[in-house]
C-alpha positions in Angstrom: 134.9 18.9 154.7 136.3 17.4 151.6 132.9 18.9 149.8 134.2 22.5 151.1 137.9 21.7 149.7 136.5 20.6 146.5 134.4 24.2 146.4 137.4 26.4 146.8 139.3 24.4 145.1 136.6 25.6 141.8 137.0 29.6 143.3 138.4 31.2 140.1 140.6 34.4 141.7 142.3 37.5 140.7 145.2 39.4 141.8 142.6 41.5 143.9 141.2 38.3 145.6 144.8 37.0 146.1 145.7 40.2 148.0 142.5 40.2 150.1 142.9 36.6 151.1 146.5 37.6 151.9 145.5 40.4 154.6 142.8 38.1 155.7 145.1 35.1 156.7 147.2 38.2 158.4 144.6 39.9 160.1 143.4 36.3 161.8 146.5 35.1 162.7 147.0 39.0 164.5 143.2 38.7 165.9 144.2 35.1 167.1 146.8 35.7 169.2 145.3 39.1 170.4 142.2 37.4 171.7 144.2 34.9 173.1 146.3 36.8 175.2 143.0 39.4 176.0 141.0 36.6 177.2 143.9 34.9 179.3 144.5 38.3 181.1 140.7 39.1 181.6 138.1 36.6 181.6 137.9 35.2 185.0 135.0 32.1 183.9 135.2 28.3 183.9 135.2 28.2 180.3 138.3 30.1 179.9 139.9 27.1 177.8 136.6 26.9 175.8 137.2 30.7 175.1 140.8 30.6 174.0 139.7 27.2 171.8 137.9 29.1 169.5 139.3 32.0 169.4 142.2 30.2 168.5 140.1 27.7 165.4 137.9 30.4 164.2 141.0 32.4 163.0 142.8 29.0 162.3 140.3 28.2 159.3 140.1 31.9 158.0 143.3 30.8 157.4 143.0 27.7 155.8 140.3 29.3 153.7 142.4 32.1 152.5 145.3 29.6 151.9 143.5 27.5 149.3 142.3 30.8 147.8 145.8 31.6 146.9 146.9 28.3 146.2 144.2 28.3 143.6 145.0 31.6 142.5 148.9 30.1 141.8 147.4 27.5 140.1 145.6 29.6 137.7 148.1 32.5 137.1 150.5 29.4 136.3 148.9 28.1 134.1 147.6 31.3 131.9 151.4 32.0 131.7 152.3 28.9 130.2 149.2 29.3 127.2 150.6 33.0 127.2 154.4 31.3 126.9 153.0 29.1 124.2 151.4 31.8 122.0 154.4 33.8 122.0 156.4 31.3 120.7 153.8 29.6 117.9 153.2 31.0 114.5 149.5 32.2 114.2 148.5 31.2 110.7 150.6 27.7 110.6 150.7 26.8 114.5 154.0 26.4 114.1 156.8 27.3 116.3 157.6 30.9 115.2 161.5 32.4 115.0 161.6 33.0 118.3 160.3 29.7 119.6 162.6 28.3 117.5 165.3 30.1 118.2 164.4 29.2 121.6 164.1 25.4 122.0 166.8 25.2 119.0 169.4 26.2 122.1 168.3 23.7 124.1 168.5 20.9 121.4 171.7 21.6 121.1 173.2 21.3 125.1 171.3 18.1 124.7 172.8 17.1 121.8 176.3 17.9 123.3 175.5 16.4 126.5 174.5 13.0 124.8 177.1 13.4 122.0 174.4 13.0 119.4 174.2 14.7 115.7 171.8 16.9 115.4 170.8 18.0 111.7 169.1 22.0 110.5 167.0 22.3 107.0 165.9 25.3 106.0 163.6 25.6 103.6 162.1 28.1 101.1 159.0 27.8 98.8 159.5 28.4 95.2 158.4 31.2 93.8 156.2 31.9 96.4 154.8 35.4 95.1 153.6 34.0 92.0 150.6 32.1 94.1 150.0 35.7 96.2 149.8 37.5 92.8 147.7 34.8 90.5 145.0 33.7 93.2 145.8 35.9 95.7 146.8 36.4 99.5 144.4 34.1 100.9 145.3 31.7 98.7 149.0 32.3 99.8 147.8 31.8 103.6 146.5 28.6 102.8 149.4 27.1 101.0 151.3 28.0 103.6 149.1 26.5 105.9 149.3 23.5 103.8 153.2 23.7 103.5 153.2 23.3 107.7 150.8 20.6 108.0 153.4 18.5 105.2 156.0 19.4 107.4 154.4 18.7 110.8 153.2 15.3 110.0 156.6 14.5 108.2 158.6 15.5 111.2 158.9 13.0 114.7 157.4 14.9 117.6 161.3 15.0 118.7 162.3 17.1 116.2 161.6 20.9 115.7 159.6 22.5 113.3 159.0 26.3 112.3 158.0 28.9 110.0 160.9 31.7 110.0 159.0 34.4 108.6 157.4 34.5 105.0 157.2 31.8 103.1 160.9 30.3 105.3 160.7 27.4 107.0 162.8 25.5 109.3 163.5 22.3 111.0 166.2 20.8 113.3 166.4 17.2 113.2 167.3 15.2 116.6 169.9 12.4 116.5 170.2 13.3 112.4 173.7 13.3 110.6 174.3 15.2 107.4 173.1 11.9 105.0 170.3 11.2 107.0 169.1 14.9 106.8 169.9 15.2 103.0 167.8 11.9 102.6 165.1 13.4 104.6 164.9 17.1 103.0 165.1 15.1 99.4 161.4 12.9 100.5 159.9 16.0 101.8 160.7 17.6 98.7 159.6 15.3 96.7 155.9 14.6 99.0 155.6 18.6 98.9 156.1 18.4 94.9 153.1 15.5 94.7 151.0 16.9 96.8 149.4 20.4 95.3 146.5 22.6 97.3 142.9 22.9 95.9 142.2 26.4 95.5 138.6 27.3 94.3 138.3 23.7 92.4 141.6 24.2 91.3 145.1 22.1 92.1 147.7 24.6 92.7 151.2 22.9 92.3 154.0 23.8 94.7 157.6 23.0 94.9 160.0 24.1 97.9 164.3 24.7 98.1 166.6 23.3 101.1 169.2 23.8 102.5 171.0 21.4 104.5 173.6 21.6 107.0 175.0 19.3 110.6 175.7 20.5 113.6 179.9 20.6 114.1 180.0 20.0 117.9 183.0 22.0 118.3 183.0 25.9 118.2 179.4 25.8 116.5 176.4 26.9 117.7 172.8 27.6 116.0 173.7 30.9 114.8 176.7 29.5 112.6 174.6 26.6 111.4 171.7 29.3 110.2 174.4 31.0 107.7 175.4 27.7 106.4 172.0 26.6 105.7 171.2 29.4 104.6 174.3 29.6 102.0 173.2 26.2 100.8 169.8 26.9 99.8 170.8 29.8 98.2 172.9 27.7 96.1 169.7 25.9 95.7 167.4 28.5 94.4 170.3 29.7 92.0 170.8 26.4 90.1 167.1 25.9 89.3 165.3 25.5 92.5 162.7 22.4 93.8 166.3 20.6 95.1 168.3 20.3 98.1 172.0 21.4 98.4 173.9 20.5 101.5 176.6 23.3 102.7 180.0 21.9 102.4 181.7 25.6 102.0 182.2 28.4 103.7 180.1 31.8 102.8 182.9 33.7 101.2 183.5 30.7 98.5 179.9 30.7 97.1 179.4 33.2 94.4 176.7 35.9 94.8 175.3 34.6 98.3 174.1 37.7 100.3 173.7 36.8 104.2 170.4 37.5 105.5 171.0 39.6 108.7 167.7 39.2 110.0 167.4 36.0 109.6 170.7 35.0 111.2 170.2 37.8 113.9 167.6 36.0 115.5 170.0 32.8 116.8 173.2 35.1 117.8 
């Protein structure tokens, strides 16, 4: 019997198979009841008890097999749905979380930080003069540069942190249990590491730098949308002051001259 169950567990099922197995189980159940009632009313033999037992057991085994098919099918569907959900939330080029995944998991991180009364900080990063790489070396080199940056970010962050490609050459990092000072120091070390790690293209070393804006979650009446606005503001200041530097958000948006809110950037987190 164990080998029978093992073979059933290896059966690949589809939606049609699930429907058929369900119909078989229902039919067998009805047939078992009808057969037992018919035998009891019409069969006059000393083997009546055996006949009723057989009529009951045969459909039971069909129902058992159908149940295993159903369970196997649900397991496969659950696994496929999980894979699909992961792909929807992942950037194809860098394999980091994409904007959708960042917002969904980021909101959960805010909830957890609130329950734990723990600090949480956001870093927005933008590759400096990235258009020059595409123009000078081609878009394949640009893709390689993004993958190179993503690898550095992934290696520098902890498993509990959330790293995402927000779009284009922009990246976002949510740091668990990190206050503003800690996040600022981490962003500075990350900036230095990127500046010291050129990537190779056609036998040449291509240098990269990044600008970053940092902000901390304020807990009361603060959310991911507002954090992104503040970090985006700080990032603007970093780029306007010469790039390849980290700035911390201390001001409101309208106090930074020349700053224009990236509406699409922030709407995703609203």
